C-alpha positions in Angstrom: -0.2 0.3 -0.3 2.9 2.3 0.8 4.1 1.2 -2.6 1.1 2.4 -4.3 0.8 5.9 -2.5 4.1 6.9 -3.3 3.4 6.4 -6.8 0.2 8.3 -7.0 1.7 11.5 -5.2 1.2 14.5 -7.2 3.1 18.1 -6.6 1.3 20.2 -5.7 2.4 23.6 -8.2 1.2 27.2 -7.7 2.0 29.1 -11.1 3.4 33.3 -10.5 2.5 35.6 -13.2 -0.3 34.4 -15.9 0.5 35.9 -19.0 2.3 34.2 -22.2 3.8 31.5 -21.0 2.0 32.2 -17.1 -0.9 30.2 -19.1 0.3 27.7 -21.1 2.5 27.0 -18.0 -0.7 26.3 -16.3 -2.5 24.2 -19.2 0.6 22.4 -19.5 0.9 21.1 -15.6 -2.8 20.0 -16.2 -2.0 17.7 -17.6 0.4 16.6 -16.2 -0.7 13.6 -14.1 1.9 13.8 -11.1 1.0 16.8 -10.7 -1.4 19.0 -9.0 -1.5 22.2 -10.2 -3.2 25.0 -6.8 -4.0 28.5 -8.1 -1.8 31.1 -9.7 -0.8 34.9 -8.9 -0.6 37.8 -10.7 0.0 41.1 -9.4 -2.6 42.0 -12.4 -5.8 40.1 -9.9 -8.6 41.4 -12.3 -6.2 38.9 -15.1 -5.2 35.7 -12.7 -9.5 36.2 -12.2 -9.6 36.0 -16.4 -7.9 33.0 -15.8 -8.8 31.5 -13.1 -12.7 32.2 -14.9 -11.7 30.4 -17.9 -9.6 28.0 -16.7 -11.7 26.3 -13.6 -7.8 26.4 -12.1 -8.0 28.7 -8.7 -6.5 32.5 -8.4 -4.8 33.8 -4.7 -5.2 37.4 -4.4 -1.6 37.3 -2.7 2.2 35.8 -3.1 1.9 34.4 0.3 -1.6 32.8 0.2 0.0 30.4 -2.4 2.8 30.4 -0.9 0.8 28.7 2.4 -0.6 26.0 -0.5 1.4 23.7 -2.7 5.0 22.6 -2.5 6.8 23.5 -6.1 6.2 26.6 -8.2 7.4 27.8 -11.8 7.8 31.3 -11.8 6.1 33.1 -15.5 6.5 37.4 -14.2 8.9 40.4 -16.7 12.6 39.2 -16.3 13.6 41.8 -14.0 11.4 40.3 -10.6 12.2 36.9 -11.4 15.6 37.1 -8.4 13.2 38.7 -5.8 9.8 36.6 -6.3 12.1 33.6 -6.5 13.9 34.6 -3.3 10.7 35.1 -1.4 9.3 31.6 -2.8 13.3 29.4 -1.7 13.0 31.3 1.2 10.0 29.9 2.1 11.0 26.1 1.3 10.0 26.1 -2.2 11.7 24.8 -5.2 11.3 26.5 -8.5 11.0 26.6 -11.6 12.2 29.8 -13.2 11.3 31.2 -17.4 14.3 32.2 -18.7 16.9 33.8 -17.9 17.4 33.5 -14.6 17.8 36.5 -13.7 18.6 40.4 -15.8 22.5 40.1 -13.6 24.9 37.3 -12.6 24.9 38.0 -8.6 21.4 37.6 -8.3 21.8 33.8 -10.1 24.2 33.1 -7.6 22.4 34.6 -5.0 19.5 32.1 -6.1 22.2 29.8 -6.7 23.2 29.6 -2.9 20.0 29.4 -1.7 18.0 26.9 -3.1 21.3 24.7 -2.2 21.6 25.6 1.8 17.6 24.6 1.3 17.9 21.4 -0.4 15.4 22.7 -3.0 16.0 22.1 -7.4 15.8 25.4 -8.2 15.3 24.7 -12.6 15.1 27.4 -15.2 13.1 27.2 -18.9 15.5 25.5 -20.9 12.8 24.6 -23.0 15.1 23.2 -26.3 16.8 20.7 -24.1 13.6 18.9 -24.7 12.7 19.1 -27.9 12.6 15.7 -29.6 14.4 17.0 -32.1 17.0 18.0 -30.5 17.2 14.6 -28.3 16.9 12.7 -31.1 20.3 13.8 -33.2 22.1 15.1 -29.6 23.8 11.5 -29.6 24.8 12.2 -32.6 26.6 14.6 -32.3 31.1 14.1 -31.3 33.4 16.6 -31.1 31.2 19.7 -33.4 33.8 21.8 -35.0 31.3 24.6 -37.0 27.4 25.3 -35.6 25.4 27.5 -37.1 22.0 29.1 -35.4 19.2 31.3 -36.7 16.0 31.9 -33.9 13.8 35.1 -35.6 10.7 35.5 -33.8 7.9 38.3 -35.1 8.2 41.0 -32.7 7.0 39.8 -29.7 4.5 43.1 -27.4 6.6 41.2 -24.5 9.7 40.2 -22.5 11.2 43.9 -23.7 12.6 44.2 -20.5 15.2 42.2 -22.0 17.1 42.1 -25.3 17.5 39.6 -27.8 20.1 37.9 -26.7 18.3 37.4 -22.9 14.9 36.6 -24.6 16.3 35.0 -28.0 19.6 33.6 -28.3 19.9 32.6 -25.3 18.5 29.1 -26.5 21.0 28.9 -28.4 24.2 29.7 -26.1 22.9 27.2 -24.6 22.3 24.6 -26.9 25.8 25.9 -27.9 27.5 25.0 -24.9 26.2 21.6 -24.0 26.9 20.1 -27.4 31.1 21.7 -27.1 32.9 20.5 -24.8 35.5 22.8 -24.2 36.3 26.5 -22.4 35.1 29.7 -24.2 38.6 31.4 -26.1 36.6 34.4 -27.8 33.2 36.5 -27.5 32.3 39.0 -30.9 29.3 39.6 -30.9 26.9 43.3 -32.4 23.5 44.5 -32.1 21.1 47.1 -32.9 17.9 48.2 -31.5 14.6 49.1 -33.9 11.7 49.2 -32.3 13.0 48.5 -28.3 15.0 50.3 -26.4 18.0 46.9 -26.0 18.8 45.0 -29.1 16.2 43.6 -31.1 18.4 42.1 -34.1 22.5 40.3 -32.3 25.0 38.1 -34.0 27.1 35.6 -31.5 30.3 34.0 -32.7 31.2 31.5 -29.8 34.8 30.8 -30.1 36.4 28.2 -28.2 39.4 27.0 -27.2 39.1 23.5 -29.8 39.1 25.4 -32.9 34.9 25.4 -32.4 32.8 27.9 -34.1 30.1 29.1 -33.7 27.8 31.6 -34.8 24.4 32.1 -33.8 21.6 34.5 -35.2 18.5 35.4 -33.3 15.7 38.4 -34.9 12.9 38.9 -32.7 11.3 42.2 -35.3 10.6 38.7 -38.5 8.2 38.6 -40.8 8.8 35.1 -40.2 9.4 32.4 -37.4 12.2 30.3 -38.6 14.6 27.9 -35.9 16.6 26.2 -37.1 20.2 24.8 -35.8 23.4 23.2 -38.6 26.7 21.1 -36.5 28.9 19.7 -38.4 31.8 17.1 -37.4 34.3 15.4 -38.9 32.1 12.8 -40.2 29.1 14.0 -40.0 26.6 17.3 -40.5 23.5 17.6 -38.6 20.4 19.8 -39.1 17.4 20.2 -37.6 14.2 22.7 -36.9 12.9 22.4 -33.2 9.8 24.5 -35.5 8.8 21.6 -37.0 10.8 18.8 -35.0 12.5 17.9 -38.0 16.1 17.0 -38.8 17.9 15.2 -41.2 22.6 13.8 -41.0 24.4 14.2 -44.0 26.9 12.2 -44.3 30.2 10.1 -46.6 29.1 7.1 -48.2 31.1 5.8 -50.8 31.9 9.5 -52.4 29.0 10.9 -52.5 26.5 12.8 -49.4 24.3 10.4 -48.2 21.1 12.4 -46.3 19.6 10.4 -43.4 15.3 11.8 -42.2 15.8 11.1 -38.3 13.9 9.8 -36.3 11.6 11.8 -34.7 9.1 11.7 -32.4 7.4 15.2 -32.3 5.6 15.5 -28.5 5.4 18.4 -26.1 8.9 19.8 -24.9 7.2 22.3 -22.8 4.7 19.0 -21.4 9.0 17.5 -21.6 10.2 20.0 -19.1 7.7 20.7 -16.4 6.9 17.2 -16.1 10.1 16.4 -15.6 10.6 19.3 -12.8 8.6 17.6 -11.1 10.0 13.9 -11.2 12.3 14.9 -9.7 10.9 17.0 -6.8 8.7 14.7 -5.9 11.5 11.3 -6.8 14.4 14.2 -5.6 15.7 13.0 -8.7 19.6 15.0 -10.4 17.1 16.7 -13.1 19.4 16.4 -16.6 19.5 19.8 -17.0 21.6 21.2 -14.4 21.2 24.8 -13.0 25.5 24.8 -13.6 24.3 25.0 -16.9 22.4 27.3 -17.0 23.7 29.7 -14.4 26.8 29.1 -17.4 24.8 30.4 -20.2 23.5 33.5 -18.7 27.0 34.0 -17.9 28.4 34.2 -21.8 24.8 36.0 -23.1 25.8 38.3 -20.4 29.3 39.2 -22.1 27.9 38.9 -25.9 25.2 41.8 -24.3 28.8 43.5 -23.2 30.6 43.1 -26.5 27.3 44.8 -27.8 27.2 47.6 -25.2 30.8 48.4 -26.8 30.3 47.5 -30.9 27.1 50.8 -29.7 29.9 52.6 -28.2 31.9 52.4 -31.6 28.9 53.2 -33.7 28.3 56.3 -31.3 32.4 57.3 -31.2 32.2 56.9 -35.5 29.3 59.2 -36.1 
């Protein structure tokens, strides 16, 4: 009987912030058998009440009240508020999943890491592409990449404008690249341009690693189309994947010709896989497949890219 009860246990979880991503998180938790979505909270009570009436998910009028009822929380507020919200949740001994980026600066991220470690809590960051079925299908076949190219183009979001395209969009590919290349970074080059926002909307970075691998990363949030592609070249194969459509191909030499092999991919919801893993980690105290250390390194490199872009902007101003 005890064994059966253990299997049937659900993680009592709440969602903080019911904007675009918060709504997706709340609806997805409803589908996860290991989760019990206790409620939602947003500082905009009207918005929370409206979403609650549409979905039947209870809403709370204060962070303090919802924290009394839950074991874990998914934080989907604006990036500028991540640190304070996550800090409050960790101080109240709640496991936290925070949408990327974890914080706006590295110091705050390290402070949250310390809080989580000292309290034995899970602190995970929402890098959803790690759970993309297409990427997972190709990852094990990529050994010693020598050149990587990524393109991530989005239409203007009218949200997440408190951060640049680097922390909003490019950080996904920075994280993927760092996960593929088993070598320290040697140099970063980057440029970026402000178009519609007060921070860069288009950015391009080149990451040069000590083992010779080079990664070119292009990101935009003012494109007319949505494009999310990764190309990886190794000494033996070339892999191309489309995150959006969960399709991919492996190209390899065969009798002096290039053979094109489609990846066998079972299309699944990446967010569902990500949130379910978080629930299972919290319930079973099992280490996640994507560590906080990796998330912190992705943030550190993204912030270095932003610094390079700032220097680039200053150079342009001096030339005028």
